[in-house]
N, C-alpha and C positions, 0 to 999 in steps of 0.2 A: 669489228671496229677498233678493238683495243690494240691490234697489231698493224694498223694502217695509219700512216702519217703523210701529210701533205708536205712537199718540199718547200721550205721557206725561201721565197725569192728565187735566186739562182743556186741556192744551197751552199754559198761560199761565205758570206759575211752578213752582218746586221747593219742596217743604216742607223744613224743617230736617232735615239728615241724608240727604236723598234725592239721587239722581243720575239723569241721563238716560242710559240705557244705549246701547251702540252700535246696537242694533236698535230704538231708540225715537227720537222727535223731539218738539219742541214745535210750536206752530203754524208754518205756513210763513213768515209775516213774521218771527217771532222766529228761526227757523232761518236765514233769509237774513241776519239781523244777526250771528248767530254765525259764519256762513260768511265774512262780511266781516272779522270779527276775525281769522280764520285767514289770510286773504289778507294783511292788514297785518302779522301776526306773522311770516310767512315772507318778506315782500317784501324787507326790507333785505338779508339775507344772500344771498337767491336771486339778486339782481342785482349785489351787490358782488363776489362770488367769480368770476362769469364775467368781469367787468371785469378782475380781478386776473390771470386766466388768459388774457386776450386773446381770449375767445370772445364770441359775440353774446348780450348779456344779455336781449334781447327774445325770442330763441329759447329761452333757458334758462327764462324765466318760462313760456312756452307749454308746453314739454316737461315742466316740473315738474307742470303740471296733468294732462297725459297720463299721466305716470308714477304720479301719485297715484291716478288712476282704475284703472290696471292693478293697483297694489298692493292697493287695496281689494277688487278682484275676486279676486285670488289668495288673500288671507287670508279670503275669504268674508264680508267685512263685519264681522269679529269683532275687528279691531285698528284702531281709529281713529288714523290718522297721516297727516301731510302729507310728501311727498317734495320737499324743496328742494335747492338746489345744495350739494354737499359741498365742504368746505374741505380735505379730506384729500388732494386731488390737486394742490394749489397748488404745493408744492415740486417734485414730479415734473414738472409741466407747465413750470415755470420751467427745470428742467434740460434738458428736451427742446428748448425754444426756444433755450436757450443753445448747444445743439449744432447749431442750424440747422434744427430741426424746424418745420414749418408747421402750420396749423390741422388739416389732414387727418391728419398724423402724430399730433398731440395727441389728437384724438378717436378715432383708430384704437387707440391705446394704452388709452384709457379704455374703449373697447368691449370689449377683451380682459379688462380688470379686471372689467367687469360680468358677462361670461360666467363668469369664475372665481368671482365672488361667488355667482352663481346656482347653480353646481355645488356650492359649499360648502353652500348652502341645501338642495339635494337630499340631500347627505350627512347634514346635521343632521336633516332630516325623517325619514330612515330609521334613523339610528343613535342619535339622541337628542342633546339639547343638551349632555350631559356631555362630548362629544368636544371642544367648544370650550374648556371650562374646563381640559381636560387639556393641549391644545396651546398655548393662550393663557391661562395663569394671570394673576392680577391684576398681578404684578410685571412681566410681559412686556407686557401690554396697556397699563398705565400708562406704561411707558417709550416704547412706540411712539407713543402719543398725545402725550406730551411732546415727543419729538423731531420729530414732524410740526409742532407749533406753533413750538418754539424754532428748529428747523432752517430756518424761513423768515425769520429775522432779517436775512439778507443781502439778501432781496428789498426790505425796507424801507430798509436802509442804502445799497444800491448802485443801486436803481432808482427808488423813489418819493421818498424824502426829498430827494435832490439836485435834483429838479425844482422844488421851492419849499420850502425848509426852514422859513421863517417861517410860511407857511400850514399846513404839516404840523404844526408845534408848536402853533399856536393851535387847529387842528382836533382834535388829540389832547387838549388840555386841555378843550375844550368837550365833546367826546364823553364824556370821563371824568366831567365834571360832570353831564351828562344821565343817565348810567347810575347815578350814585350819588344825586343829589338827587331826581330824579323817581321816583315810586312807581307801582306798578301798571302800567297799560297803557303810559304814556309811558316808564317805565323799561325796559320790554321792547323798545321800539323806539328805545332810546338811540343805537344804532349808526346807524340810518337818520337820526335827527335830526342827529347829528354830521355825516354826509355832506351833508345838505341845508344845514346851517349853513356848512360849509366851501366848498361850491359857491357859495352866495350871497356869502360873504365874498370869494372869488376874483374874482367878477364886479365887486363894489364896488371892490376894490383896482385892478382893471384900469381902471375908469372914473376913479379919482382919481389914481393914480400911473402909469398906462400899462403897457406891456408889460414882461415880465421877461426878463432875460438869464440863461439857465440851461440845464440839460440838457433837450433836446427829445426826448420819448419817441418821437415820430413819425420823426425823422431820426437819432436816436442821437448828435447833435452838440450842442454848446453854441451857441445862437444867441438872437436876440431874437424873442419871440413872445408872443401874448396867453395868459393863463392859461386863459381860457374862450373856445372857438371854436364859434360856433353855425352855421357854414356848412353842416355836414352836416345839422343839424336843419332849416334852412330848405329844403334841397333834398329832404328825405325826404317821402314821401307819408304822409298821415294814416292811410290804410288800405291794407293790402297784406300780402304774405307776408313773413316774416322771411327772413334769409339762410341758406339750407340749403347744406351741402356734404357730400361723401362722405368717409368715412374712408380713410386709407391705413395700411398696416401695416409696422412695422419691429420686429424682435425686441428690439433694445437699448432702444427707447422703451417697449415693453410691460413689460420687466423693471423699468424705473424706477417704474412706477405700481403694481406689485403690492403693495408695503408698505401702500398705502392700503387694500387689501382688509381687512387686520387691523383698522384703525381703523373701517371700516364694519361689520365683524362686531361689534366692541365697542359701537358706537353702537346698532345694531339690537337686540342682546340687552338692553342697558340700557334702551332706550326701550320696548321691548315689555314688559319686566318692570314698568316704571313704570306703564304702562297697566293691566296686570294687577292691580297693587297698588291702584290707584285705583278700579278697577271691581269688585274682589273676585273676579276670575275666574282660573282656571288657564290661563296662556297658553303654557306649555312645549310643548304639542302643536302650537302655531301658530308656534313659533320658526323652524322650517325654512321654512315658507311665507313668513314675513316677510322672511327673508334672500333667498329666491328672488325675491320681489316687488321688493326693492331692486335686485338684480342685473339683472333683466329691465328695470326702469325705466332704469337706467344704460346698459345696452346699447342700448336703443331710442333714448334721447335722443342718445347719441353717434353712432348710426348715421346721423342726419340733421344732425350738426354741433352738437348741443346739449351741455350740461354734465353732469357726473356728478351723481347724486342720492343722498340719504340721508334717513332719517327725522329730523324736526326736533324738538329739545327745546323750541324756542320755542312750537310749537303744543301740545305736551304741557303746557307752562306755562299756556296759555290754558284748556285743559280742567281743569287743577287749580284755576284761579281761578274758573271758571264752573260746574264740576261737570256740564257738558254734554259727553257723550262720543259723541253721535250721529254716525254716519258720513254722515248726510244733509248736515250742515254742511260736511264735507270734500268731498263731491261738488260742492256749490255753489262752494266755494273753488277747486276744480280747474277748473270751467267758467269762472269769472271770469279765472283765470290764462291759460287758453287764449285767451280773447277779447283780453287784453292783447297777446298775441303777434302779433295781426293789425294792429298799429299801428307801422310802421317809424319814424314820427316820435318816438314814445315811446322806442323803442330808441336812436335817434340822440341824444336828449337825455341818456339814461343814459350813453352812450358818451362824451359830452363832459365827463364828470367829470375835473377836473384831477388830475394825478399827485400833487401835493402834498397834496391832500385824501385821496387813497387812502393816502398815507403816514401821515397822522395817524390814520386809521381802522384800517388794518391793523396798526399797531404795537400797538394794544390787542387786536384780534381774535386775532392770532398769539400774543400773551402769554396770553390767556384760554384758547386751545386747549391750549397747553403746560401750563398749571396744572391743567387737567382731568385730566391724567395723574397729577399729584401727588395730586389728590383721590381717584383710584382707589386709590392706595397707602394713603392715610390710612384710607379706609373699609374696606379689606380688611386693615389692620394688617400691611402688608408689613414684614418684619424686615430692615433694612439693616445689622444687625450681622453678618449671614451673608454671607460673601464670595461665595457662589454667586449671591446676589442683587446684591450691590454691584458686583462686577467687570465683568460683561458689560453691565450697565445703564449704569454710568458711562462705560465706553469707547464704547458705542454713541451715547450722547447727545453726547459731545464730537465724534465723527466727523460727526454730523449738523449740529451747530451750526457747525463750522469754516467752511464745509463742506469736509471732506477728500475728495480725489479719489484713487482707487486704480486705476491703469492695469492692465487685464487683458491686452489685446492692443493692437496699434497703433491700432485704430479702435474699441475698446470699453473702457469704464471703469465702475466703480461709484463713486458719490459721494454725499455728503450724507445725506439721509434714507434712501435705498435701502441704502447701505453700513451706516449705523447700525442699520437694522432687521435686516439679516442678522446683524450681530454680536450684537445683543440676543437674537434668537430662537435662532440657532444656538449662541451661546456659553452661554446659560442652560441649554439642554437638554443640551449636551455636558458642562458642569461638574457639573450635577446627576447625570448618569449616572456620571461619574467619582467623584463623592462618594457614590454608591450610596444616594441618598435614595429612600425608598419612594414608590410612585405616589400614595398618598393625599396626600403633601405637594405634589405637582405640581398635583393637581386641586382642592385646597382653595380655598374662597373663590369669589366670583362677580365678574364684570365689573361695576363700579359706576358707572353714570350715573343710576341710577333715583332716588336721593334728591334729586339736584339737579333732575331733570326734574319730580318730583312736587311739589317746592317752588315750581316755576315760575321 
């Protein structure tokens, strides 16, 4: 049933007010075109975030296709979504690497998070989606999303921006202009356009003014080096396997990534509800399956050295604009992504992105992620005149943005996003219990990404 679609009408076009449902498709040439749109929509973030986390972007693209196919099978083809690289793990990965963690330890921690997410999905499937709203009400979910974004400010300030502050500044301005001035499709890929612009600008500046003397991310020292180095691109094969590696496990690293699970739950619930609203179907019975699918995708991708996954609002935006919700287009997009993974030369080109360019792009990305948390508060009318809401949320965000480090033992500490999430979640429920608020106040409202996703 997952690979059988009914042709919508004559397979050519949609009448006013009609939509192509998940179990329908247009003609195969048109469906191929919609699949290509989904590839482009997911592409920018799916390879930018692995770069930021120090993982192989080529493998991330490939495994995003594999994870998407698994997701569609788990939800029985009823929830059209693409699983791209998640931004929610960036802060935790930076903390793991700062503590001396290598790629194996990073992907091992992400694998644990994927298993936990899948377990949450199983619980939601059997207990109902209401359990999420009770444990993670909008005030908590918004705060976690905000501190995940704003808690990454130090990555821009300490790692990327110092590598080439002028390129970072110009890239930031150009990316902002692309996002604001361009409409429709070009506006949706504004981040990707900004990255391409910054890459090209860095190459031109190298040719005109020569090498730069600044922080070298490869050596961790200040030296003179080219902004763009194509040596790895020249030596890479055009076709071949991406760089796989096995995960390794450490309890302290796994603890660091667990707050990201909250953000992934919020994203999945919001995105699935958005699809339900656009297609006019009741998706609550599928919520658990969707979370399971994301968890399984994340666990499988990280098991071979890939990046964490999540459902993408970018692709939901494409569906909102086209009114084509056919899962056939997503299978095509997933297969194209898998094919990209078999070109090491493409991966080497992506990995050659200068640090200054990443600084200009991520300063916008991280800010936008953080503000999505504020959007959740606004849409759910969170009352910040209530100290039960204001106190733990304010404290948690400051701990994350600092980032503040709290030493537990000689070799274990909680810091930044992890510490902030614990304070937000634990503090909120503790203060609410002490204030003896009824349960209905805890579970009221829903996690809100859906309006943004539906608007594209």
